[in-house]
C-alpha positions as CSV (number, residue, x, y, z in Angstrom):
1,M,-0.1,0.0,-0.1
2,D,1.1,3.6,-0.7
3,S,1.3,5.4,2.6
4,V,1.8,9.1,2.6
5,M,5.8,9.7,2.0
6,A,7.3,12.4,0.4
7,A,10.6,12.2,-1.6
8,P,13.8,13.2,0.2
9,D,13.8,16.6,-2.1
10,A,10.2,17.0,-2.6
11,P,8.3,19.6,-0.3
12,P,5.8,18.3,2.3
13,Q,2.2,17.9,1.0
14,A,-0.3,20.0,2.7
15,V,-3.7,19.0,3.8
16,V,-6.3,20.8,1.9
17,L,-9.7,19.3,3.1
18,V,-10.2,16.6,5.6
19,S,-13.5,14.6,6.3
20,A,-14.7,11.9,9.0
21,G,-17.1,9.3,8.9
22,A,-18.1,6.9,11.5
23,S,-14.9,5.0,11.8
24,H,-12.9,6.3,8.5
25,S,-11.2,9.4,7.3
26,V,-10.4,11.0,4.1
27,A,-7.8,14.0,3.1
28,L,-7.2,15.8,0.0
29,L,-3.6,16.9,-0.4
30,T,-1.9,19.4,-2.4
31,G,-1.1,18.0,-5.7
32,N,-4.8,16.5,-6.1
33,A,-3.7,13.4,-4.0
34,L,-6.5,11.9,-2.0
35,C,-5.7,9.4,0.8
36,S,-7.9,7.6,3.4
37,W,-7.4,5.6,6.7
38,G,-9.5,3.8,9.5
39,R,-12.0,1.1,8.8
40,G,-12.5,-0.3,5.4
41,E,-14.7,-3.4,5.7
42,D,-17.4,-1.5,3.3
43,G,-15.1,-0.3,0.9
44,Q,-15.3,3.0,2.1
45,L,-11.4,3.7,1.8
46,G,-11.5,3.1,-1.8
47,H,-8.2,1.0,-2.1
48,G,-10.4,-1.7,-3.9
49,D,-10.4,-4.0,-0.7
50,A,-12.1,-4.3,2.6
51,E,-8.9,-4.1,4.9
52,D,-8.3,-1.2,7.4
53,R,-5.7,1.1,7.2
54,L,-3.8,2.4,10.4
55,V,-1.9,5.2,8.4
56,P,-3.2,7.8,5.6
57,T,-2.9,5.8,2.5
58,V,-3.2,7.4,-1.1
59,L,-5.9,6.0,-3.4
60,S,-3.1,5.2,-6.0
61,G,-5.9,4.1,-8.7
62,F,-7.9,7.4,-8.6
63,D,-6.7,10.1,-11.1
64,A,-9.7,12.2,-11.5
65,P,-8.1,15.7,-12.0
66,G,-9.2,18.9,-9.9
67,I,-10.7,17.3,-6.9
68,A,-12.6,20.3,-5.2
69,S,-14.1,18.3,-2.2
70,V,-14.3,15.2,-0.2
71,I,-17.1,14.4,2.2
72,C,-17.6,11.4,4.3
73,G,-21.0,9.8,5.3
74,A,-21.1,7.2,7.8
75,D,-19.7,4.5,5.9
76,H,-19.2,5.7,2.6
77,T,-17.2,8.5,0.9
78,T,-18.1,11.0,-2.0
79,A,-15.4,13.3,-3.9
80,Y,-16.2,15.9,-6.6
81,S,-13.9,16.7,-9.7
82,E,-14.4,20.3,-10.5
83,E,-12.4,19.8,-13.9
84,E,-14.5,16.9,-15.1
85,L,-17.8,18.1,-13.4
86,Q,-18.3,14.7,-11.9
87,V,-19.1,13.1,-8.6
88,Y,-17.7,10.0,-7.5
89,S,-18.8,8.0,-4.6
90,W,-17.7,4.5,-3.0
91,G,-18.4,2.3,0.1
92,W,-21.3,1.1,1.6
93,G,-24.0,1.0,-0.9
94,D,-27.3,0.2,1.2
95,F,-30.4,2.3,0.7
96,G,-28.8,3.7,-2.4
97,R,-26.5,6.0,-0.5
98,L,-23.9,6.0,-3.3
99,G,-26.4,7.1,-6.0
100,H,-25.5,4.3,-8.5
101,G,-29.0,3.0,-9.0
102,N,-28.4,0.1,-6.9
103,S,-27.6,-0.9,-3.4
104,T,-24.2,-2.7,-4.0
105,D,-20.9,-1.7,-1.9
106,V,-18.3,-0.3,-3.8
107,F,-14.5,-0.5,-3.3
108,T,-13.1,2.0,-5.7
109,P,-14.3,5.6,-6.6
110,Q,-16.9,5.2,-9.3
111,P,-18.8,8.1,-11.1
112,V,-22.3,9.1,-10.0
113,K,-23.6,9.3,-13.7
114,A,-26.9,10.8,-13.0
115,L,-24.9,14.1,-11.6
116,Q,-22.4,14.1,-14.4
117,G,-22.0,17.9,-15.9
118,L,-23.7,19.5,-13.0
119,K,-21.3,22.3,-11.4
120,I,-21.6,21.4,-7.7
121,K,-21.1,24.0,-5.0
122,Q,-21.2,21.5,-2.0
123,I,-22.2,17.8,-0.9
124,A,-23.3,16.7,2.3
125,C,-23.7,13.2,3.7
126,G,-25.7,12.1,6.5
127,D,-25.6,8.6,7.8
128,S,-27.3,7.0,4.8
129,H,-28.4,9.8,2.5
130,C,-26.4,12.5,0.5
131,L,-27.3,15.9,-0.9
132,A,-25.6,18.3,-3.5
133,V,-26.2,22.0,-4.2
134,T,-25.5,23.1,-7.6
135,M,-23.8,26.6,-8.3
136,A,-27.5,27.4,-9.6
137,G,-29.0,26.7,-6.3
138,E,-30.8,23.8,-6.9
139,V,-30.5,20.5,-4.7
140,Q,-30.2,16.6,-5.5
141,S,-30.9,14.2,-2.8
142,W,-30.5,10.4,-2.8
143,G,-30.1,7.5,-0.4
144,R,-32.1,6.5,2.7
145,N,-35.5,8.1,3.3
146,Q,-37.6,6.5,5.9
147,N,-38.3,9.8,7.6
148,G,-38.3,12.1,4.6
149,Q,-34.7,13.5,4.8
150,L,-34.3,13.4,1.0
151,G,-37.1,16.2,0.8
152,L,-39.1,14.6,-2.3
153,G,-42.3,14.3,-0.4
154,T,-42.1,10.4,0.1
155,T,-40.6,8.2,2.5
156,E,-39.2,5.9,-0.4
157,D,-35.5,5.3,-0.8
158,S,-34.1,6.8,-3.8
159,L,-31.1,5.0,-5.6
160,L,-30.5,7.8,-7.9
161,P,-30.1,11.7,-7.2
162,Q,-33.4,13.4,-7.5
163,K,-34.0,17.2,-7.6
164,I,-35.8,18.5,-4.4
165,Q,-38.7,20.2,-6.5
166,A,-40.0,22.1,-3.3
167,F,-36.9,24.6,-3.7
168,E,-38.1,25.6,-7.2
169,G,-37.4,29.3,-7.1
170,V,-35.4,29.4,-4.1
171,C,-31.6,29.5,-4.3
172,V,-29.9,27.2,-1.8
173,K,-26.5,28.3,-0.5
174,M,-25.6,25.3,1.8
175,I,-26.8,22.0,3.3
176,A,-26.2,19.9,6.0
177,A,-27.2,16.5,6.7
178,G,-27.9,14.5,10.3
179,A,-28.4,11.0,10.8
180,E,-32.2,11.2,9.6
181,H,-32.6,15.0,8.9
182,T,-31.6,17.8,6.7
183,S,-31.1,21.4,7.1
184,A,-30.3,23.9,4.6
185,V,-29.6,28.0,4.3
186,T,-30.7,30.0,1.3
187,E,-28.6,32.8,-0.5
188,D,-31.5,35.2,1.2
189,G,-30.4,33.9,4.5
190,D,-33.4,32.0,5.3
191,L,-33.3,28.3,7.2
192,Y,-35.0,25.3,6.3
193,G,-35.4,21.8,7.7
194,W,-36.9,18.4,6.9
195,G,-36.9,14.8,7.6
196,W,-36.9,13.2,11.4
197,G,-38.1,15.7,13.8
198,R,-38.6,13.6,16.9
199,Y,-36.3,15.8,19.1
200,G,-37.0,19.3,17.7
201,N,-33.9,19.0,15.4
202,L,-35.8,20.7,12.3
203,G,-36.4,23.7,14.4
204,L,-40.0,24.0,13.3
205,G,-41.7,24.2,17.1
206,D,-42.8,20.3,17.1
207,R,-41.3,16.9,17.0
208,N,-43.1,16.0,13.8
209,D,-41.2,14.6,10.5
210,R,-41.5,16.5,7.4
211,L,-41.5,15.1,3.9
212,F,-40.8,18.7,2.0
213,P,-38.2,21.4,3.1
214,E,-40.0,23.6,5.5
215,K,-39.0,27.2,6.4
216,V,-37.9,27.8,9.9
217,S,-39.9,31.0,11.0
218,S,-38.7,31.5,14.4
219,V,-35.4,33.4,13.4
220,E,-37.1,35.9,11.3
221,G,-35.1,39.1,11.0
222,E,-31.7,37.3,11.3
223,K,-30.3,36.0,8.2
224,M,-28.5,32.7,8.2
225,V,-25.0,32.0,6.7
226,L,-23.9,28.6,8.2
227,V,-25.7,25.3,9.0
228,A,-24.4,21.9,10.4
229,C,-26.1,19.0,11.7
230,G,-25.1,16.5,14.6
231,W,-26.6,13.1,14.6
232,R,-30.1,14.5,16.2
233,H,-29.2,18.3,16.8
234,T,-28.5,21.2,14.2
235,I,-26.6,24.4,14.5
236,T,-26.8,27.6,12.6
237,V,-24.9,30.8,12.6
238,S,-26.4,34.3,11.4
239,E,-24.8,36.9,9.4
240,S,-23.6,38.7,12.6
241,G,-21.6,35.7,13.7
242,T,-24.2,34.5,16.3
243,M,-24.9,30.7,16.9
244,Y,-28.2,29.0,17.5
245,T,-28.6,25.3,18.2
246,Y,-31.7,23.1,18.5
247,G,-33.0,19.5,18.9
248,W,-31.6,16.8,21.0
249,S,-29.6,17.8,24.0
250,K,-29.5,14.7,26.5
251,Y,-25.7,15.2,26.7
252,G,-25.8,19.1,26.6
253,Q,-24.8,19.2,23.0
254,L,-26.8,22.3,22.4
255,G,-24.7,24.0,25.0
256,H,-27.5,26.1,26.6
257,G,-26.5,25.2,30.1
258,D,-29.0,22.3,30.4
259,F,-30.0,18.8,29.1
260,E,-33.2,19.9,27.6
261,D,-34.3,19.4,24.0
262,H,-35.2,22.8,22.2
263,L,-37.7,22.6,19.3
264,V,-36.9,26.0,17.6
265,P,-33.5,27.7,17.2
266,H,-32.1,29.0,20.3
267,K,-29.3,31.7,20.7
268,L,-26.1,30.6,22.4
269,E,-26.0,33.1,25.0
270,S,-22.6,32.1,26.6
271,L,-21.0,32.9,23.2
272,K,-23.0,36.1,22.2
273,D,-20.1,38.0,22.4
274,S,-18.0,36.0,20.0
275,T,-18.2,36.0,16.4
276,I,-18.6,32.3,15.0
277,S,-16.6,31.6,12.0
278,Q,-17.3,27.6,11.8
279,I,-19.1,25.0,13.1
280,S,-19.2,21.2,13.2
281,G,-21.5,18.8,14.8
282,G,-20.6,15.4,15.9
283,W,-22.6,12.5,16.9
284,R,-23.4,13.8,20.5
285,H,-21.0,16.8,20.8
286,T,-20.5,20.1,19.0
287,M,-17.7,22.5,18.2
288,A,-17.2,26.1,17.2
289,L,-14.4,28.1,16.1
290,T,-14.2,31.9,16.4
291,S,-13.2,34.7,14.3
292,E,-10.1,35.4,16.9
293,G,-9.1,31.9,16.5
294,K,-10.5,30.1,19.6
295,L,-12.1,27.0,19.9
296,Y,-14.9,25.6,21.9
297,G,-16.5,22.2,22.5
298,W,-19.6,21.0,24.6
299,G,-21.8,18.0,24.9
300,W,-20.9,14.4,25.1
301,N,-17.3,14.0,26.1
302,K,-16.9,10.1,27.2
303,F,-13.9,9.7,25.2
304,G,-12.4,13.1,25.5
305,Q,-13.8,14.4,22.1
306,V,-14.8,18.0,23.2
307,G,-11.0,18.4,24.0
308,V,-10.9,20.2,27.4
309,G,-8.8,17.7,29.5
310,N,-11.5,15.5,31.0
311,N,-14.2,13.0,29.9
312,D,-17.0,14.6,31.7
313,D,-20.1,16.1,29.5
314,H,-20.5,19.5,29.3
315,C,-23.8,21.4,28.7
316,S,-22.2,24.9,28.1
317,P,-19.0,25.8,25.6
318,V,-15.9,25.2,27.3
319,Q,-12.7,26.6,25.3
320,V,-10.3,23.8,24.0
321,H,-6.6,25.2,24.9
322,F,-3.6,24.1,22.7
323,P,-0.1,23.8,23.5
324,E,1.4,27.4,24.4
325,E,-2.1,28.9,23.9
326,Q,-1.7,28.8,20.2
327,V,-4.2,30.8,18.1
328,W,-5.6,28.2,15.4
329,H,-7.0,29.3,12.1
330,V,-8.6,26.8,9.8
331,C,-7.0,27.4,6.4
332,G,-9.1,24.3,4.4
333,T,-12.1,22.7,5.9
334,V,-12.5,20.1,8.4
335,L,-15.8,18.1,9.1
336,C,-16.9,15.6,12.0
């Protein structure tokens, strides 16, 4: 196998993008090199076998030019070639999450032919479903749909990408996929939610599922610019850098100082004086980066995933301290 090794006189490769699934990770390096590591049982590493990799290993057989993004679902992976205008996917194929028209596992990157030729702005993967936003602001979705997370008006899985017709005339800026729910922000700053809503994670004031995207009305007057989903909770950031969270909070992952679910977006008061520049939702924890380079974490912390030096759950944001109080700025993209 080809682990990441630079030639003696070659400059070191830098990481451009990194994304993590349930048990695997994939990174895009300078020079258009894609590497993966972790669990490989379902082909999610893309090396043509089901073997695990303990170190980052280059996908030697994948030479698509101009890779612009790489996104992991729980047990599958997607990548987009900007030069070819082509989405690729590989890994566990159950429920049609790979978009190839079947439920077959795939062990090397294969083109999603239904999306060929589309200029893709962003891809989001949940546990078993995927969505893609085009440069024109349209949204395609595919995969598992038992709670309506594809936004197509049904609960039938989709083996191929389908356009979400409910967004006709609406220009979508960004999407985020949870385990079984989906959220979106439009170019106008409107916030939408659909899919599984049992914990209020759609932000619509109740615990009902939605089969179509529905606008979140409780944040009128605030234009949203970022959205991220955890397993059963949602995070969004307004144009002013104010952070809101809603949904499941059994482990304090909403950050409001309690363990209560919130059915509508609720402002994170403890970070109201900070400008939030990046957010990420884990399974049961949340991370946020401020414009000053300060990192905060909260929620489930059994394995120390919040990064604050203990394994206690935290229901309010706690600053993550790095050696010598380094100020961290994210140059590429990091996704949990």
